[in-house]
C-alpha positions in Angstrom: -46.2 -77.9 23.2 -43.3 -76.9 20.8 -43.5 -73.4 19.6 -42.3 -72.1 16.3 -39.0 -70.3 17.0 -39.8 -67.5 14.4 -43.4 -66.7 15.6 -42.2 -63.4 17.2 -40.4 -62.2 14.0 -41.5 -58.6 13.6 -42.0 -59.0 9.8 -44.6 -56.6 8.5 -45.9 -59.3 6.1 -48.9 -61.3 7.0 -47.9 -65.0 7.3 -48.8 -67.1 4.3 -50.0 -69.8 6.8 -50.7 -69.4 10.5 -51.9 -72.2 12.8 -52.6 -71.4 16.4 -53.6 -74.1 18.9 -54.9 -76.2 15.9 -56.5 -79.5 17.0 -58.6 -82.2 15.3 -60.4 -85.1 16.9 -62.0 -87.8 14.8 -64.9 -89.8 16.3 -66.1 -93.3 15.1 -69.1 -95.3 16.1 -72.7 -94.3 16.9 -73.2 -95.4 20.5 -69.8 -96.1 21.9 -67.7 -93.4 20.0 -64.0 -93.9 19.7 -62.0 -90.7 19.7 -58.7 -90.3 17.9 -56.7 -87.0 18.2 -55.1 -86.4 14.8 -53.7 -82.9 15.7 -53.0 -81.6 19.2 -52.5 -77.9 19.8 -50.3 -77.3 16.7 -49.0 -73.7 16.4 -46.6 -72.5 13.7 -46.4 -70.1 10.8 -45.2 -70.1 7.2 -43.7 -66.8 6.0 -44.5 -65.4 2.6 -42.0 -66.2 -0.1 -40.4 -69.3 1.5 -40.3 -73.0 0.7 -41.6 -74.8 3.8 -41.7 -78.5 4.4 -44.2 -80.5 6.5 -42.7 -83.8 7.7 -43.8 -86.7 9.8 -44.2 -90.5 9.7 -47.4 -92.1 8.5 -50.3 -91.1 10.8 -48.5 -88.0 12.1 -51.4 -85.7 11.0 -49.9 -84.1 7.9 -52.8 -84.9 5.6 -55.3 -83.7 8.3 -53.4 -80.4 8.6 -53.5 -79.9 4.8 -57.2 -80.8 4.6 -58.0 -78.2 7.3 -56.1 -75.6 5.4 -58.1 -76.4 2.2 -61.5 -76.5 4.0 -62.0 -80.2 3.2 -62.5 -81.0 6.9 -63.3 -78.9 9.9 -61.0 -78.3 12.8 -62.0 -79.3 16.4 -60.2 -76.3 18.1 -57.8 -73.5 17.5 -57.5 -71.4 14.3 -55.8 -71.6 10.9 -55.4 -68.7 8.4 -54.1 -68.4 4.9 -52.8 -64.9 4.0 -54.8 -63.5 6.9 -58.0 -65.2 5.8 -59.9 -68.0 7.5 -58.5 -71.3 6.2 -61.2 -73.1 4.1 -63.1 -69.9 3.2 -63.8 -69.2 -0.4 -61.7 -66.1 -0.4 -58.7 -68.0 1.0 -59.1 -70.9 -1.4 -58.9 -68.4 -4.3 -55.3 -67.6 -3.3 -54.2 -71.3 -3.2 -52.9 -73.6 -5.9 -53.1 -77.3 -4.9 -51.4 -80.4 -6.3 -52.8 -83.5 -4.5 -50.7 -86.6 -4.0 -52.7 -88.7 -6.5 -53.9 -86.4 -9.2 -55.9 -88.4 -11.8 -55.9 -86.8 -15.3 -58.2 -88.4 -17.9 -55.9 -90.1 -20.4 -58.0 -88.9 -23.4 -57.3 -85.2 -22.6 -54.4 -83.2 -24.0 -52.2 -81.0 -21.9 -54.2 -77.9 -23.0 -57.6 -79.5 -22.6 -56.7 -80.8 -19.2 -55.8 -77.2 -18.2 -59.2 -76.1 -19.5 -61.0 -78.9 -17.5 -59.3 -78.1 -14.2 -59.4 -74.4 -14.7 -63.2 -74.5 -15.4 -63.7 -76.5 -12.2 -62.0 -73.6 -10.4 -64.4 -71.1 -12.2 -61.7 -69.7 -14.4 -63.2 -68.6 -17.8 -61.9 -70.6 -20.8 -60.8 -67.3 -22.5 -58.6 -66.5 -19.5 -57.1 -70.1 -19.4 -56.1 -69.8 -23.0 -54.3 -66.6 -22.4 -52.3 -68.2 -19.5 -51.8 -71.7 -20.8 -48.7 -71.1 -22.8 -46.9 -69.4 -19.9 -47.7 -72.2 -17.3 -46.8 -74.9 -19.8 -43.5 -73.2 -20.5 -42.9 -72.7 -16.7 -43.3 -76.4 -16.0 -41.2 -77.5 -19.0 -43.9 -79.1 -21.2 -43.5 -76.8 -24.2 -44.0 -78.8 -27.4 -46.0 -81.6 -25.6 -49.2 -79.7 -24.6 -51.1 -81.0 -27.6 -50.3 -84.6 -26.9 -52.8 -86.9 -25.2 -52.0 -87.5 -21.6 -51.9 -91.2 -22.2 -48.5 -90.5 -23.8 -47.2 -88.7 -20.8 -44.7 -90.2 -18.3 -45.4 -89.9 -14.6 -43.0 -87.0 -14.4 -44.8 -85.1 -17.2 -48.2 -85.8 -15.5 -46.8 -84.3 -12.3 -45.6 -81.2 -14.2 -49.1 -80.9 -15.8 -50.5 -81.1 -12.3 -48.3 -78.2 -11.3 -49.4 -76.3 -14.3 -53.1 -76.6 -13.4 -52.3 -75.4 -9.8 -50.6 -72.3 -11.2 -53.4 -71.2 -13.7 -54.9 -68.6 -11.4 -51.5 -67.1 -10.2 -51.8 -68.3 -6.6 -49.9 -66.6 -3.8 -49.6 -70.0 -2.0 -48.9 -73.3 -3.6 -49.6 -76.5 -1.5 -47.9 -79.6 -2.9 -48.6 -83.1 -1.5 -45.7 -85.5 -2.3 -44.7 -83.6 -5.5 -41.7 -85.9 -6.3 -43.1 -89.2 -5.1 -42.3 -92.0 -7.6 -40.4 -89.8 -10.0 -37.0 -90.7 -11.5 -33.9 -88.5 -10.5 -34.1 -86.3 -13.6 -37.9 -85.6 -13.1 -37.3 -84.8 -9.4 -34.6 -82.4 -10.4 -37.0 -80.7 -12.8 -39.6 -80.3 -10.1 -37.1 -78.9 -7.7 -36.0 -76.3 -10.4 -39.7 -75.4 -10.9 -40.1 -74.8 -7.2 -37.0 -72.6 -7.1 -38.3 -70.6 -10.0 -41.7 -70.1 -8.4 -40.0 -69.0 -5.1 -37.9 -66.4 -7.1 -41.3 -65.0 -8.4 -42.5 -64.6 -4.8 -44.8 -67.7 -4.6 -44.9 -69.4 -1.2 -44.5 -73.1 -1.4 -45.8 -75.5 1.3 -45.0 -79.1 0.6 -45.6 -82.4 2.3 -43.0 -85.0 1.5 -41.5 -88.2 2.9 -38.4 -87.9 0.7 -36.2 -86.1 3.2 -33.2 -85.6 0.9 -35.5 -83.6 -1.4 -36.8 -81.5 1.5 -33.3 -80.8 2.7 -32.3 -79.5 -0.8 -35.1 -77.1 -1.4 -36.8 -76.1 1.9 -35.9 -73.0 4.0 -37.7 -74.3 7.1 -39.6 -77.4 8.1 -42.1 -78.5 10.7 -42.1 -82.1 12.0 -45.3 -83.7 13.3 -45.4 -86.9 15.2 -48.7 -88.4 16.5 -50.4 -85.1 15.9 -47.9 -83.1 18.0 -45.5 -80.5 16.7 -42.0 -81.7 17.5 -39.9 -79.1 15.7 -40.3 -76.0 13.6 -37.5 -73.9 12.3 -34.6 -73.7 9.7 -33.3 -76.9 8.2 -29.8 -75.7 9.0 -30.5 -75.5 12.8 -32.2 -78.9 13.2 -28.9 -80.7 14.1 -28.4 -78.2 17.0 -32.0 -78.8 18.1 -31.4 -82.5 18.2 -28.3 -82.1 20.3 -30.2 -80.0 22.8 -33.1 -82.5 22.8 -30.7 -85.3 23.7 -28.8 -83.2 26.3 -25.6 -83.3 24.3 -23.1 -80.4 24.3 -23.9 -78.1 21.4 -20.2 -77.2 21.1 -19.3 -80.8 20.3 -17.6 -81.3 16.9 -17.1 -84.5 14.8 -14.6 -84.1 12.0 -13.6 -86.4 9.2 -10.0 -85.9 8.1 -7.8 -87.3 5.3 -4.2 -87.5 6.5 -1.0 -88.8 4.9 2.3 -89.6 6.5 4.1 -92.1 8.7 1.5 -94.3 10.5 3.3 -94.0 13.8 3.4 -90.2 13.4 -0.3 -90.2 12.5 -1.2 -92.1 15.7 1.0 -89.7 17.8 -0.7 -86.7 16.2 -4.0 -88.1 17.5 -2.7 -88.9 20.9 -5.3 -88.2 23.6 -8.2 -87.8 21.2 -11.3 -89.9 20.6 -10.6 -91.0 17.1 -11.1 -94.0 14.8 -9.5 -94.8 11.4 -12.2 -95.3 8.8 -10.1 -96.4 5.9 -6.6 -96.5 4.4 -6.0 -96.1 0.6 -3.3 -97.8 -1.4 -1.5 -94.4 -1.6 -1.2 -94.4 2.2 -3.9 -91.8 2.8 -5.8 -92.4 6.1 -9.4 -91.3 6.6 -9.9 -90.5 10.3 -13.0 -89.7 12.3 -12.3 -87.7 15.5 -14.7 -86.3 18.2 -13.7 -83.0 19.7 -15.2 -81.0 22.6 -15.2 -77.6 20.9 -13.5 -75.4 18.3 -10.5 -74.7 20.5 -9.9 -78.5 20.7 -10.0 -78.7 16.9 -7.5 -75.8 16.5 -5.1 -77.5 19.0 -5.4 -80.8 17.1 -4.5 -79.2 13.8 -1.4 -77.7 15.5 -0.6 -81.1 16.9 -0.9 -82.8 13.5 1.4 -80.2 11.9 3.9 -80.7 14.7 4.3 -84.4 13.7 5.1 -83.5 10.1 1.9 -85.1 9.0 0.0 -83.8 5.9 -3.6 -82.8 6.5 -5.1 -83.2 3.0 -8.8 -82.5 3.7 -11.2 -82.2 6.6 -14.9 -81.9 6.8 -17.2 -81.3 9.7 -19.9 -84.0 10.0 -23.4 -82.5 10.3 -26.6 -84.3 11.2 -28.6 -84.9 8.0 -32.2 -84.0 8.0 -32.9 -87.8 7.9 -30.8 -88.4 11.0 -32.4 -85.5 12.8 -35.9 -86.6 11.8 -35.4 -90.1 13.1 -34.1 -88.9 16.4 -36.9 -86.4 16.9 -39.7 -88.8 16.1 -38.0 -91.5 18.3 -38.1 -89.1 21.2 
């Protein structure tokens, strides 16, 4: 079992989400029951005030995990808590705002009447909804469109309205299921900005998404599930090092991309003894070179060697594993 690397953090705050040994087994059939383990001994926590991403391929157990948190289905073993309260309990659900993946808003409703409809379903009095509606509409960027019928809304606007209904009761925890799926780049950027603003107000955001570039841009930490098993939990910035350890590679290993100009012979001499490849050459005689180095000391020595050959080092960038690269390696293991 993979443990969350921050579970022993002595923070005085109660975790926003805490799962401990969480398991779920589905059974099918009446006589000869087939058993399918959707979650297996999953343990991690989400700290208050962070943006946390839940990742995994189809069938990894992400939806099952969220349904247990919301009390839609029951766990088979282990425990799950929201803000120190039993997940699924009425008191815990009052603290949660939820945007499902496929929220269906009746097209005849306006933005304001949709908020009243969903707010009333959550037992929020209409008078209280009307006091809060202008603020949440402004927060999600729908000012001036809240009196329009939803049939006139784009998919991005409907997603923003879904966020607005999830925020009506000032939740401490916001659970978002695929919040940017199917949106155009501008709408995705708008949703990211809303998430950042909510985080600045102290709201904890827990999101499930398969758009890894989005997760990499906004999440502080992520958990990766595969076949119901927790494969990684920790900061997005440390996932590359985790993958290196997982594959047995030297964590001091460095891959650099450099732009170099000068005499081609001198450039080759400056790279003598190194594991390098020339990626491209521009019309201006600038070479883009990829070089693999054992450690930082080897990089320092290479830079001195380049300068010693009277070659100009114009730019260099360390190549880091993207979240997508790391994700694919982790689930393939």
